[in-house]
C-alpha positions in Angstrom: 0.0 0.0 0.0 1.2 3.5 -0.9 -0.8 6.6 -1.4 -1.4 10.2 -0.3 -3.0 10.7 3.1 -4.7 14.1 3.5 -6.5 15.7 6.5 -9.7 17.7 6.2 -12.6 19.0 8.2 -14.9 16.2 9.3 -17.8 15.9 6.9 -15.7 17.0 3.8 -14.1 13.6 3.1 -16.1 13.1 -0.1 -15.2 16.6 -1.4 -11.5 16.0 -0.7 -11.7 12.5 -2.3 -13.2 14.0 -5.5 -10.6 16.7 -5.6 -7.7 14.3 -5.1 -9.1 11.9 -7.7 -9.3 14.6 -10.3 -6.0 16.3 -9.6 -4.1 13.0 -9.4 -5.5 12.0 -12.8 -4.3 15.3 -14.3 -0.8 14.3 -13.1 -1.4 10.8 -14.6 -1.3 9.2 -11.2 -4.1 6.7 -10.9 -5.7 5.1 -7.9 -8.8 5.4 -5.7 -9.8 7.3 -2.6 -10.6 5.4 0.6 -13.0 7.4 2.8 -15.0 7.0 6.0 -17.7 9.5 6.8 -16.7 12.1 9.4 -13.2 10.6 9.8 -11.5 13.9 8.9 -9.0 12.3 6.5 -8.8 10.6 3.1 -6.3 8.1 1.8 -5.8 8.2 -1.9 -4.4 4.7 -2.7 -2.1 4.7 -5.7 -2.1 1.7 -8.0 1.7 2.1 -8.5 3.8 2.0 -5.4 6.2 4.7 -6.6 3.4 7.1 -7.5 2.8 8.0 -3.8 6.0 10.0 -3.5 5.6 11.5 -6.9 2.0 12.6 -6.2 3.1 14.2 -2.9 5.9 16.1 -4.7 3.8 17.2 -7.7 0.6 18.1 -5.8 1.6 20.5 -3.0 -0.6 21.3 -0.1 -1.3 24.8 -1.4 -3.0 23.4 -4.5 -5.5 21.1 -2.7 -8.4 23.2 -1.6 -10.0 20.8 1.0 -6.7 19.4 2.4 -5.2 20.8 5.7 -2.1 18.6 5.8 -0.9 15.7 3.6 2.0 13.3 3.2 3.1 10.3 1.1 1.8 7.4 3.1 4.0 4.3 2.7 2.8 2.0 5.5 -0.3 1.3 7.6 0.4 -0.5 10.9 -2.5 -2.2 12.6 -3.0 -4.2 15.8 0.1 -2.6 17.3 1.3 -4.2 20.5 0.8 -1.6 23.3 4.0 -2.9 25.0 6.1 -2.2 21.9 4.8 0.1 19.2 8.2 1.5 18.3 9.9 -1.6 16.8 7.3 -2.1 14.0 7.5 1.7 13.2 11.3 1.6 12.9 11.0 -1.5 10.6 8.3 0.2 8.5 10.3 3.3 7.9 13.6 1.6 7.2 13.6 2.7 3.6 12.5 6.3 4.4 14.9 9.2 3.7 16.6 10.9 6.6 14.0 13.2 8.1 14.4 16.5 9.9 11.2 16.6 12.0 8.6 14.3 13.4 4.8 14.9 13.6 2.8 12.5 15.7 -0.8 13.5 14.9 -4.4 12.3 14.9 -7.7 13.2 13.2 -9.5 16.4 14.1 -12.6 14.6 15.4 -14.1 14.1 18.9 -12.7 10.6 18.9 -9.4 11.7 17.4 -8.8 14.4 19.9 -9.0 11.8 22.7 -5.6 10.6 21.2 -3.9 14.0 21.7 -2.5 13.1 25.1 -1.2 9.7 24.0 0.4 11.3 20.9 2.2 13.9 22.9 3.6 11.4 25.3 4.5 8.8 22.5 6.3 11.4 20.4 9.1 11.6 23.0 10.3 8.0 22.9 9.6 7.7 19.2 11.7 10.7 18.4 14.6 9.3 20.5 14.3 5.9 18.8 14.2 7.4 15.3 17.3 9.4 16.1 19.1 6.4 17.5 18.2 4.4 14.3 19.5 7.2 12.0 16.1 8.0 10.6 15.8 11.5 12.2 18.4 14.2 12.5 19.7 14.9 16.0 18.3 18.5 15.8 15.3 19.7 13.8 16.3 20.4 10.2 13.8 22.4 8.2 15.5 21.4 4.9 14.8 17.7 5.4 11.5 15.8 4.9 9.0 15.6 7.7 8.1 12.2 9.1 4.5 11.6 9.9 3.0 9.1 12.3 -0.8 9.6 12.0 -2.7 7.6 14.6 -6.4 6.8 14.2 -6.4 4.7 17.4 -3.7 3.7 19.8 -3.2 0.5 17.8 -3.4 1.8 14.2 -1.2 4.4 12.4 -0.4 5.6 9.0 3.3 6.3 8.4 4.9 8.4 5.7 6.7 11.7 5.0 6.5 14.9 3.1 8.8 17.5 1.7 9.1 20.5 4.1 7.9 23.0 1.5 4.6 21.2 1.3 4.0 20.9 5.1 1.7 23.1 7.1 3.7 24.6 10.0 0.6 24.2 12.2 -0.3 21.1 14.3 -2.9 19.1 12.4 -2.7 21.7 9.7 -4.8 24.0 11.8 -4.1 27.7 12.3 -5.7 28.4 15.7 -6.4 32.1 16.2 -8.1 33.9 19.1 -11.0 36.3 18.5 -9.8 39.8 19.3 -11.9 41.2 22.2 -12.8 44.3 20.2 -13.7 42.4 16.9 -17.4 42.9 16.0 -17.8 39.2 15.1 -16.0 35.8 15.0 -16.0 36.0 11.2 -13.1 38.3 11.6 -10.9 35.2 12.1 -11.6 34.0 8.5 -10.0 37.0 6.9 -7.1 37.0 9.4 -6.4 33.3 8.6 -6.8 33.9 4.9 -4.2 36.8 4.9 -1.7 34.7 6.8 -2.4 31.6 4.6 -2.2 33.3 1.2 0.6 35.9 1.9 4.0 35.5 3.4 5.0 37.8 6.3 7.0 39.9 3.8 4.1 40.1 1.4 1.8 41.1 4.2 4.1 43.9 5.2 4.4 45.3 1.7 0.8 44.9 0.6 -1.0 45.9 3.8 0.5 49.3 4.5 -1.1 52.1 6.6 -2.9 54.6 4.4 -4.0 52.1 1.7 -7.6 51.8 0.7 -9.9 48.8 0.9 -13.5 47.9 0.2 -15.6 45.4 2.2 -18.7 44.1 0.4 -21.4 42.7 2.7 -19.5 44.2 5.6 -22.1 44.2 8.5 -21.3 44.2 11.4 -17.7 44.6 10.4 -15.7 41.5 11.1 -13.7 41.7 7.9 -13.5 45.5 8.0 -11.9 45.2 11.4 -9.0 43.2 10.0 -8.3 45.9 7.3 -8.6 48.7 9.9 -6.2 47.1 12.3 -3.7 46.9 9.5 -4.0 50.7 8.9 -6.3 50.7 5.9 -9.1 53.2 5.1 -12.2 51.1 4.3 -15.4 51.7 2.4 -17.8 49.2 4.1 -20.8 48.3 2.0 -23.9 46.8 3.5 -27.5 47.7 4.1 -27.0 46.6 7.8 -25.4 48.7 10.5 -21.7 48.7 11.2 -20.2 48.3 14.7 -19.9 51.8 16.3 -16.4 50.9 17.5 -15.3 50.7 13.8 -17.0 54.0 12.8 -15.2 55.7 15.7 -11.8 54.9 14.3 -12.2 57.5 11.5 -11.0 54.9 9.0 -14.4 53.6 7.9 -17.0 55.1 5.6 -20.3 53.1 5.6 -22.3 52.8 2.4 -25.8 51.4 2.8 -25.9 49.9 -0.6 -26.2 46.6 -2.5 -22.7 45.0 -2.7 -23.3 43.9 -6.2 -24.1 47.4 -7.4 -21.5 49.4 -5.5 -18.6 50.8 -7.4 -15.6 52.8 -6.0 -15.5 56.4 -7.1 -11.7 56.4 -7.3 -9.3 53.8 -8.6 -7.2 53.8 -5.4 -8.5 50.6 -3.9 -5.8 48.0 -3.2 -7.9 45.4 -1.4 -11.4 44.1 -2.0 -12.8 41.7 0.6 -16.2 40.0 0.5 -18.1 37.6 2.7 -21.6 37.9 1.2 -24.1 35.1 1.4 -24.9 34.6 -2.3 -24.6 32.1 -5.1 -20.9 31.1 -5.5 -20.8 31.7 -9.2 -22.4 35.1 -8.9 -19.8 36.2 -6.3 -17.0 34.7 -8.3 -18.0 36.7 -11.4 -18.3 39.9 -9.3 -14.8 39.5 -7.9 -13.4 38.9 -11.3 -15.1 42.0 -12.6 -13.5 44.1 -9.8 -10.0 42.8 -10.7 -10.4 43.1 -14.5 -11.9 46.5 -14.4 -9.1 47.8 -12.2 -11.4 48.7 -9.3 -9.1 46.8 -7.0 -5.7 45.2 -7.2 -6.4 42.1 -5.1 -9.4 40.4 -3.7 -10.0 37.9 -0.9 -13.5 36.5 -0.8 -15.6 33.6 0.4 -17.8 31.3 -1.6 -20.7 29.7 0.3 -21.1 26.1 -0.7 -24.1 23.9 -0.8 -24.4 20.8 1.4 -23.9 18.5 -1.6 -21.6 18.6 -4.6 -19.3 21.1 -3.0 -16.3 20.4 -5.2 -18.4 20.6 -8.4 -19.7 24.0 -7.2 -16.1 25.2 -6.6 -15.1 24.0 -10.1 -18.0 26.0 -11.6 -17.0 29.1 -9.7 -13.4 28.8 -10.8 -14.5 28.3 -14.4 -16.6 31.5 -14.2 -13.5 33.4 -13.0 -11.4 31.9 -15.8 -14.0 33.0 -18.4 -14.3 36.5 -16.9 -10.5 37.0 -16.8 -10.2 36.2 -20.5 -6.7 36.4 -21.8 -5.4 38.1 -18.7 -2.7 36.3 -16.7 -3.9 35.9 -13.1 -3.1 34.2 -9.8 -5.7 32.5 -7.8 -5.5 30.5 -4.5 -8.3 28.7 -2.9 -8.5 27.0 0.5 -11.0 25.5 2.9 -9.7 27.3 6.0 -10.0 26.1 9.6 -12.2 29.1 10.5 -14.4 28.5 7.4 -17.5 26.3 7.7 -19.6 25.5 4.6 -17.5 27.8 2.5 -14.0 28.3 1.0 -11.8 31.3 0.8 -10.1 32.6 -2.3 -7.4 35.1 -3.2 -7.4 36.7 -6.7 -5.0 39.1 -8.4 -3.5 39.8 -11.8 0.0 38.5 -12.3 1.0 42.0 -13.5 0.5 43.1 -9.9 3.7 41.1 -9.1 
């Protein structure tokens, strides 16, 4: 058995499986996805043993919308002896490359989280044993592959590795953020996570500068506007609902009680457009593309609300609408089902000419 194991939000296993099936086929890697409802992970089993590592290399985490973390899975160990789990692990990873870090993790489910204490404790002796066996560097090395031991129970684990460039730095692939006490709503965390996911710290510093201008469509009560304001932007917040008084008091927000689909900026000085409107995904996607192609903004971060069924197909339709609207223009788009998202995904769109 060899394949790609990917984590996801519980309940999205089918969407991740469909995505992996399609993207693997595009890379001419063939296999089938093993899923279990609400397990919070998918194993894409490759027909060819060597394809697992190739798929992990050629399909980075950033390109898989519904995946939080993933690695080339080269062994599944079952019925582990509680008195000696380490020996079979060492035997299974004998042919692995020298790794620079170890992740001992578990599914993000109620049952999986019960393994968290076990995984924390077990990681200490396992790390020592791997170092003694020459399978793990004596000190963490960010240039070496990351070794994964993914437990689904105390007696079953999936074992593999991933290249460091394609590994989320966060445990379980989850960026945990605290809601600021002065934020108008918890939705604020979605934009904060998106900015940190799609832009490097250097990019954030250069592309969120005090004095820049932004527009927030569907802004009420101001969760996303808050994230722009705290980064020093002047914001045109568009919504028929009321904005939080605390935001209006900053002097950085102008509220327009208008329809977000009809609003247009009076000046072409808007760098950021953000949007979290509850509307048909394809309609929102086309609106975002219009803002970018017309030069009304330089970059857009927006959410697409997904139906309960056929989520991946809906995402494909929205991406196709954007491609059609962009025409011959070269553009960059990133899409991710973020931890703070629910039945939605978040996207980042900009012209390549913007750098």
